N, C-alpha and C positions, 0 to 999 in steps of 0.2 A: 262772756257774761259775768258781771259781778253784782253782788249785793251790797248797797251802801247803808251804812248806819251812822247817821249824822247827829252830833251833839257837841256842844261847848261847855266848858265848866262855868261859863258866865250865864248859861241858860237856866231856866227853872224846870227843865226835864229831870226826871228821877233816874239817879245814876244805877241804882240796883236793877230797875227794869230794863235799862240798857244793857247791863251785863248780862241778864238772863237773855235778852233778844239776841246779843252776839253769840252766846253759846249755842242757842237753838239753831240760829241761822248757819253757824259753822257745821252743824250736823247735816243741814238739808241743802246747802248750796256748794257749788265747786270752789267759789272764791268770795271772801268777805272783807270789806274794806270799811274801817271806821274813819270817819271824816270829821275834822276838828281837832280839839286839843285834849281830847280823852286819853292820848297816849300818856299824858302826865299822870294819870291815876295808876296805869300799868307799870311805868317806870318811875314811880314816886320817889324812890330813893336817889336815883341818879338825876332826875329833872329838878328837884326842889331842895334837897338838903345842902348842897354846897353852892347854892346861889350867892352872887355878890351883893353888896348893899344895895345897889341900884335896882337890881331885880327884885330883891325882897321888897322894896318900897313899892314897886309897880304891882306886885303880886298882892300885898296887903291892901293897897288902895282899891284894887279891883274888887277884891273879897268884901271889903268894908262897904264900899259904895253899893255893891249887889245886894247886901243884907241889911242896909240902912243902919250900920253900927256907927251913929254919928260921934260918939266920944271917941272911939278908937281911931276913926278916920280923921278927926281933928288932930290927933297926936301925930299921925302919919304925915299929914299936911304940914304940920308945924315943923316937923324934922325936915321934911323935903325943902321947906323954904329956909330954914336955918343952916342946912348943909351948903346951899348955894351962897348964903352970906358968909358962912365960915371960909369958903374957898377963896374969897377976895380979901381976907384979913391975913395978912402976913404973920403977924405975932398977936394972936387973940388973948385978951386978959385971962389969967388963970381961972377966975371964977366962972367966965362965960365958957371957956373950954370944958371944965369940970361939968357944967350944967348940960352942956351939948352931949358929952359922953353918957351922962346918965339916961338922957332921953334915948341915945343910940342903944344902950344896954337894954332899954325897955322895949325898943322895937325889936331887937334880937329875940327877946323872950316871947314876944307876941307872935313873931314869925315861926319859932320853934314850937310853939303851942299850935298853931294852925297847921303845920305840917304833921305833927303828931295826929291830929284830928283827921287830916285828909288821908294819912297812911291807914288809920283805923277803918275810915270809910272805904277806902280801896280793898282792905282785906274783907270786910264784912259783906260788901257787895258782890265780892268775887272778881273784881276787875284785876286785882293784882296778879292773880294767878294766870291770867290770860296770855302773859308774856311768853309762857311755855307753848303756846299754840302758833306763835308767829312763824310763818313759813311762806317763802315766796310762792305766789299764784294760789295760796290757800287762806291766808289770813295776814292783813298788812294795814297800813295807814296812810292817809293823806292829811298833812297838816294844813289847818285853815284857822288862823288866829288873826287878832288885831294886827294891823301893819302900821308901823311907825307911829303908834299911839293915836291913830286915827279912829274915827266912829265907825269905820268899815269893818264888819265881820270878816269879810272875804274881799279879795281883789276881784276886779270886774271879770277876769277870765275865769277865776275859780267858780264864781256863781253861776256863770253863763254855762260852763261845762256841767256843773253839778246838776242842773235842772234841765238838761238837753236844750238850752237856750240857742245854741248855735248849730244851724242845720248840718254844716260840714262836720261838727263833732259827733252829731248823731248817725251819720252815715258811714263813718269810719269803721272798717272792719275791727271787731274786738272791742268797740267802744261802747258796747251796749250794757247798761246796768239798770237796775230798779231800786227803789227806796224800802227800806225796812224801818217801821215805826213801831211804837209801843202802844199799850192801852191809852195812853194819853191823847192819841189822835182820836179815838172814840169819845173820850171826855171832851175834847175840843169841839167835836161834832154836836155833842149834846147841848154845850154851853151856848153855841152859836145857832142852835135850832136847825141844824143840818140833817136831812133825812139820809139814812144809809139803806140802800136797797141790797137784796141779793141778786145773783147773776141770773136766776130765774124770773125775776120781776120784769114786766114789760118796760118799766121806767128805767131799768138799766140801759136800754137802748139810747136813752137821751144823753147826749155827750156832756151836759152840765150836771149830771147826778153821779153820786158816789154809789159804788155797789162793792161789796166784800161777802165772802162766804166762808164760814168757819169749816176748816178741813181737817185739822189735826189737834190733838191734845197730847201734852207731855207733862210728866211731873216737873216740879221745880228742879233745875239743873244746878243750882248754887253749890251743892255739896259734891258734885262730880270733879274729880281731879283732872288735870289736863290729859294724863294718860288714859283715863277712863273716857274722856270725850273723844279722843283720837280713835279708841277702839270701837266706840258706838259709831263714829263717822264712817269708819272703814266697813262697818256691816251694812249701814244704811244707804250709803251713796250708790251702791250698784242698782238698789231698788229706785233711787232717784233719777236715774239717768234718762228715762224716758220723759219723766216730768220736766228735767232740765232742758232737755232737747226742745220739748214743746215750749217751754218759757222763752228760749232763745229765738225761736221761731216767731213767737208771739211779739217779742220786743222789736225784731227787724221788720215785722209787718206793720207796726204802729204808724210809721210815718206817712203813709199813703193809703192806709186801708180806711174803707167805710166803716161806720160804727157796728153795722150788723156782722161784717166779716171780722172785726176786732173782737166782738163779743163771742163769736163762734170760736175763735181761738183761745179766749178766756175760758169758755166752757170746756174745752179739751184739757186745759191746764188743770182746771179745779177738779175735773172727774178723776183725771189721773192722780192728782195729788191726794184725793180722798182714800185711794187705795194703799197709800202708805201707812195709814193707822194700824193696819193688822201687822206690819213689820215692827212698828214701834212697841206693840203690845208683846210681840214675840222675843224682843230684844231682852237678854237676861239682865243686863246691868240696869236698863231702864225699868224692867219689871221689879227688880229688887229695890230700886229707889222708891218706886211707886208704893211698894209694901211698906218701906220704912215711913212713908209719908202720909199713911191713912189718916193721922190726926192733923195733919198740915191744913191749914185754912185756905191756901192758894194753890193754883196749878197754872200752867202755860196753855193757851190757846193760839193757833195760828189761822189766820186768815188770808185769803187771796182775793184780789180784785182790782179795780181801777179807780183813780181819783183824778179830778181835774187839777192841773198845774196850779191854778189860783188856789185852790182849797189847801193844796200841800204847802205853798208859799205862806198862806194865811196861818196855818198850823205853826210852821217854824217862827213866823212872826210873833205870834201869841205867845209862844214859850221863850222868847228872847234869843233863839238861836240866830235869827236875822235881826239886825239893828233896824231902827226906823229909817236911818239913812240908806242902808242897803235895800230895804223893802221898797221904799219910794223910788230908788233907782231902777229896780226891776220893773216897776209898775209903769215908769215913764218910758222905759225901752219898749214895751208892748202896748203903749197907749192906743195906737191904731191898728192892732193886730189881733186876730182871735187865738193866737197861740196859747194864751193863758188858759182858755177854755177847752183845749184839747185835753186828753187823759192820758195818764201813764200807769203802767202795772205798779202794784204796790203789795207788799207783805206786811201783815200786822201781827207782831208777835207780842201777845198781851199776858201780862201777869195779872190774873184776876181771881176772885174769890171762887171756891169751888161751888158747883151747882148754880152759878150765876146765869140762869137760863135766859134772862131778859137782855142781856148785853147783845148777843147775836145769836139767832136761832140755828143750832147745829143741823147740818145735813149729813146724815150717817151713810145713806145709801143712795144709788141712783133712783131706786123706786120711790124712796120718801122725797127726793128732789122733785120728781114730777109732780107729786101732791102739793108742792109748795108754789107751784107756778102762779096761783091766783093770789099769793101774798103781795100785799101792796107796799109795805115797808117794814123796816127793822126797828122794834123800840129799843132804845139805848138809855135806859133809866138808872 
């Protein structure tokens, strides 16, 4: 079983939030996989600094289009057009050659400036240090980028597998995984008027509804060094084993389970997950970080639940992880199928303001959980 964190540099999802989500996911799960091109933030020096001119142009064009930097984009497009023209001129006039080289020098300066900014973002967000966590079967990558300059974010095979869209992929031993998203999923729900229920609400039985329950709280993990994250993981994972075993069982039961059975499995996972909070409080490193962050305005909250595939796809589409072309392709694949309205397990690892009680109501104990059975919905204001 693997936890998938999906993002692309061309999306509008927050890099820092995803860095936090990856770190917390690493502490709680046997295997974490980042999907997309976020590896570029981790290997910023190797991936970008030595790029040839062709790739520099591709990268700058993508960046300037994404941010609507029209003036800079026009300069890049002018160079792109001019370079094609220069290749067919055997002996260009001196003044034309000099003018072309001046534009090329300017492009190189633009690129160097952008790489510096990206490197700063990588370090500030905590992405850069994640390279030290990379280890087979614990933390790795699946690349999913634009192919041959097409408008497709993923190849068809990639996207089908990523969203369990092929039944043969879903039933392979060892192919089970779930998605991890950030607080931006909750923001997406708010923007689109989607009600989010808890696992104790009767509405959670309806397959078309989203439900998640807040299970854990962490201090911000950004200042934790990789060696410290590894030490915390070693301490926490033995206490996660029962939860992970239940999560694996839950994922394997999803294919053919009735919703009542699926929700029963979810309840077991959530109730066991809640017991991990005591171990988090007892961890010396996390406790020390918590003390250091008493004046910090934000913290991490972890939620577990289920979301219909359609809502998850809409979320990725909303934040430009899925292009319009890819999104429409998936919709067409399941036009006459109820697959999009089935649900899949999800973890939300949210970077949120402290004491933000209106985001999701915290369930601290099983007794308190019983008192919340009558709750109709969650306010996400």
